[in-house]
N, C-alpha and C positions, 0 to 999 in steps of 0.2 A: 847722326845715326841714320842709316838707310836700311830699309827692309825690302828685300827682293825675293819674289817667288822662285822656288827651286824646281818645281815640276808641276805638271797638270794635276797630278794625283794628290799631292800634299807637300807641306814644308815651305819654309822661307829662310833666307840667309840674312842675318843681322850684322852689320858692320858699323864701325865708328862708335862703339860703346864699350865701357868697362863695367861689367855686371857687378863688380865689387863696390862701385861708387855710383849708384843710381839715385837720382832725385825722384820725388813722388810722381811728377808728370811723366818722366821717361819710363818709370816702371808701369804706369797705367797704359802707356802706348804699347809696351812689350806684352802686357797681359792681354790686351785686345788682340794683338797679332797672334798670340798663342792660341786663343780661342778660334780665330779665323783659319789659321794654317795648320794647327794640330802639332806641328814640330817646328822648332826654331834652332838654327845653327848660328852660334855666336863665334865669330872668328877671332883668333889671336888672343885668347884669354890666358892670363897668368894668375892662377888662383891658388892660394893656400887652402888647405882643407877647411879651415874655419870660414873662409870666404865662400866656399862652395856651400857649406851648411847654411850660412846666413842668407845667401841668395835663394836657396831652395825653400827656406822657411817662410819666405814672403808669399809662397803659393799654398801653404798648408802646414799641418803638423808633421814634423820629421818622423819617418818610420825607422825604428831600429828594434833589434831584439838581442838579448845577451848571448844567445847560442849561435849567432851567425858566424860562419867561418870567414877568415881573411878580412876582418875589419882593421882599420888603422888603430894603432895603439894610442890611447888617449882621445880618439875621435871615433867612437863606435857608430856614429851616424854615417860614416863613409866606408864603403867596401872597396877592396882592391880587385880589379879585374886584370889579369896579367898572365902571359905565358912564360914569364921569366922564371928561371930556377936558380937558386943559390945552393951550392953543394948538393945539387941533384933534387932539392926540395922546392916545390912551387911556392911563390910568394903571394899569389893571388888565385882567384877562381879562373880556371882555364876554360871551362865549359859553359860559362854564362851565356844564355841566349841561344843555345844550340838547336832549339826547336821553336817554331812559331808560337808566340804567347803574348799575353799582356801581363805586366808585372803585378805580382801579389793577388791575382784574381782568386787564389785559394783562400784568401782571408775574408772574414765577415765584412771588413771595410777595406777594399782594395786600394792600391796606389792611385792617386790622382795623376801624378807626374813623376817621371824619372829624369835625373840629371847625370850626364856622363861627360867627364872631362878627360881629354886625351893628352897625357903627359909624354908618351912615346907612341909612334906609329910605325908599322912596317911598310916597306916600299910596295910589297905585293901581298894581297890577302888582308883579312881582318875587316872587310866591309860589313856594314849593317844595313838591313833592309826593313822598311816599314810598309804596312798595307792599311788603307783607309777603310775603316769599318762603317762609316756613314755611307760611303758609296756601295760597300758590300751589301748593306741592308737595302738601300734604295733601289738596287738593280736586281733584287730577287724577284722571281716570278710572283705574281699576286697570289697564286695558290699556295706557294711556299710561305709567304708572309702570313697568310691566314692560318696555315698549319702550325707555325711556331709561335704565334701570338699567345701569350700567357704561359708558355712552357718555360721550365727552369733547368739550367744545366748544373751538373754536379762537378765541382772543381776540387781537385785533390792536390796536396803538396807532395806526397810520397811518389817519386817516380816509379817505384816498384809496383804500384797499383795501376799503372797505365801501360797497356800492351802496345800503344803506338810509339812509345819512346824507350830509351835505354838509360841506364846509369852510366855516366862517363867514367872512363878508366881512373881518373883522378880520385874518385870517391868510391870505387867499387869495393875495396877492401874494408872501408869504414861506412858502408851504406847504412847500417843500423844506427850509428851515431848521428849521421847527417840527416837521414830521412825518417828515422824512427821517432821523431819528436811528437809530442801529444798535441798535434795541430788538427782540429776537427775539419772534416770536409765542409765546404761552403756550397750553398745553393743560391744561384743568382739567375735573374731573368735572361733568357737567350736574346731578347730584344731589350736593349737598355736605352733609357732616355737620359741624355746628358744633363747634369745638374745646372750647368751654366748657359748652354745654348738651346736646350729644349729639343734638340734633334735626336732622332732614333738611330741606333747603331747595332750591329751584330756583336754580341758579347760572348764569344766562344773562342777556344783555341785548342789545337791538338795537344799542346803541352799539359794543360791543366784540366780540360773537360773530358771526363770519362763516361758520362752517361746523362740521361735526362730523367729528372725527378718524376717518379710515378709511372715511367714507361719501361716496358720490357726491352731487353737489349736487342732482340731480333727486329724490333721496330726502331729503337733509338739509334743503334750504331750506323745503319745505312743513312739515316737522316743526318747524323753528325758528319759522316764522311762527305755527304753532299754539301753541307755548309762549309766544311774545311776546304774542300776543293774550290768552291766558289769564292771564298774570302781572300784568296791569294792570286786572283786573276791579274795579269801583268799591268792592266790599265789602272789598277788601284794602288800601285807600288812606287816607292822611291828608294833608290839604293844610294848609300852615302859612302864615299871614299874619304876616310879620315885624314885630316891634317893635324900636325902637332899644334896644340893650343885650342883646338875646337872644343867648345862646350855645346852639347846638344841637350835640349829638353823636349820631352814629348808627352802627349796626352794619352794616358793609358785607358781612359774611358772610351776612346773611339779609334785607337790604333792597336795593331798587333805588330810584333817585330821579331827578327831573327838575326843572330850573329852568324855570318857566313863562313868564318874560319878561313882555312886555306893559307895560313901563314907558313912560309918555308923558312927553316933555320938559315941564318941567324936572326931573322926578323923578330922584333919585339913589339908587342902591343901592350901598353901599360896604362891603365886608366883608373880614375877615381869615380865612384858612383854614390849618389844619394837619392832618396826617394821621399815623397811626401804622400800622406794619406788623403783620401777624398771623401766620397759619400757612399752610403750603402746603395748599391745598384737598385734601380726601380724602373 
């Protein structure tokens, strides 16, 4: 097994390993690398959905819910992300990741890590980009750090409550069914301390954060805009061009990401995704 850094900002490539057959020592090495690099790219993985779930579960409790659209039949822990259509109907979520976000931050217990396995990739388009929220926090002006210390962001699941984003065409006609779920808003610290590394990071994103708890919008929204602009500075980011068989896992406690789209027909991007839960942000 080899672990090679992918960029100055974040990420490492792991080669020479089959994640479906890890001994304890190798897993511990991978876990250490995950905490250090925040994102790991495992090349050439051939994983059945059950293998993906089993590997994910080594990092925490699997996250699932019965009303999630486009999960695999018989394996509700795995979601399908795809632009393929059969008889005109999508077989997976087309719009996943279309705005900068961290997965499941709208939950009381957000996701610790996301796992995404590329079964098919398009020649052009379909890249994903991540931004390092450790660096985003550490490079804030001291005055801004002082200003946001102790503040909490309001995270919402329902896209219709967020004027910064839109509902994708795929779900526009059934937005009530998809986004009208009884999921309460979550309130999390804007500055989060990582449960494993102890490092501080910026824990906001334009997809999910719509306000600041206890602060009027005329003050909160300009501050959020300032943070959103800062957190995606180019020097914080890594852009991934997918290869078939890639398995990526990333740390939602200290990264945000976006799916960049841009796939031209007949290109197909078809992936399986799992997530594990982490700790209550503090």
